[in-house]
C-alpha positions, -999 to 999 in steps of 0.1 A, spaced: 468 829 2 441 804 5 445 769 -7 416 754 -26 412 718 -28 402 703 -60 382 672 -58 390 647 -85 364 620 -88 375 584 -83 377 564 -115 348 539 -116 355 505 -102 365 480 -128 342 451 -131 357 418 -129 339 402 -157 361 372 -160 357 364 -123 319 368 -125 316 346 -155 339 319 -141 320 319 -108 287 315 -127 301 287 -148 314 270 -117 280 272 -99 262 259 -130 287 230 -133 282 221 -97 245 220 -101 248 198 -132 272 174 -114 248 172 -84 219 163 -107 239 137 -126 252 120 -94 217 119 -79 199 106 -110 226 80 -120 231 67 -85 269 69 -87 274 74 -49 249 48 -38 264 14 -32 248 -13 -52 232 -40 -31 222 -76 -35 189 -86 -19 166 -115 -14 134 -122 4 135 -135 40 111 -150 65 110 -133 99 111 -159 127 114 -136 157 121 -100 167 139 -84 197 148 -50 210 185 -46 217 204 -19 236 227 -5 209 248 19 231 247 44 260 259 80 255 273 95 287 274 132 293 276 156 323 239 160 324 232 122 324 231 93 300 210 85 270 202 49 259 199 40 222 180 10 210 175 -9 177 152 -37 165 167 -70 154 150 -97 135 158 -134 133 155 -141 96 157 -172 75 169 -165 39 188 -180 10 212 -162 -12 200 -170 -48 233 -158 -62 251 -187 -46 230 -217 -54 252 -241 -34 249 -221 -2 224 -235 24 195 -215 39 208 -191 66 192 -183 99 206 -151 115 198 -121 137 199 -90 115 195 -53 122 160 -44 112 157 -7 122 176 25 127 191 33 161 167 54 182 161 66 217 124 59 216 119 25 230 81 27 225 85 31 188 104 -1 186 78 -18 208 51 -7 183 72 -21 154 76 -54 172 39 -57 180 31 -57 143 46 -92 141 62 -89 106 63 -121 87 86 -111 58 115 -88 51 139 -77 24 174 -89 32 201 -67 15 238 -64 16 267 -48 -3 282 -73 -28 313 -90 -16 307 -77 20 282 -102 36 290 -87 70 269 -56 60 237 -76 58 205 -59 71 168 -65 70 140 -41 59 107 -52 74 77 -54 51 
């Protein structure tokens, strides 16, 4: 007697329609939320700002990163700025050294920025946090 095998086809896989629809709605919702956050500026801290006069600039060693292969030095540009906070009319004019560039390894880039001899800058800070004051050279 020989046994014959009967092949029964597998039933077709059930589509997970609910899962596909919910994944599509989730992706669409994430895109809409991203667009709303970017256009409304919800995640960007509001800043107060004023005009300042640049009195002097200097290049400062920010930090040194040590590794097995050697060390890397990082620099930043600072500007001595004279400015007055218009929001506080009773406060006197301030004269401070402020961070005026991003931290970089390229010392020559900062030398080029310093040679431009900027005369003015936009001084900005997060409200109620005057310790975060920075300067954007113009």
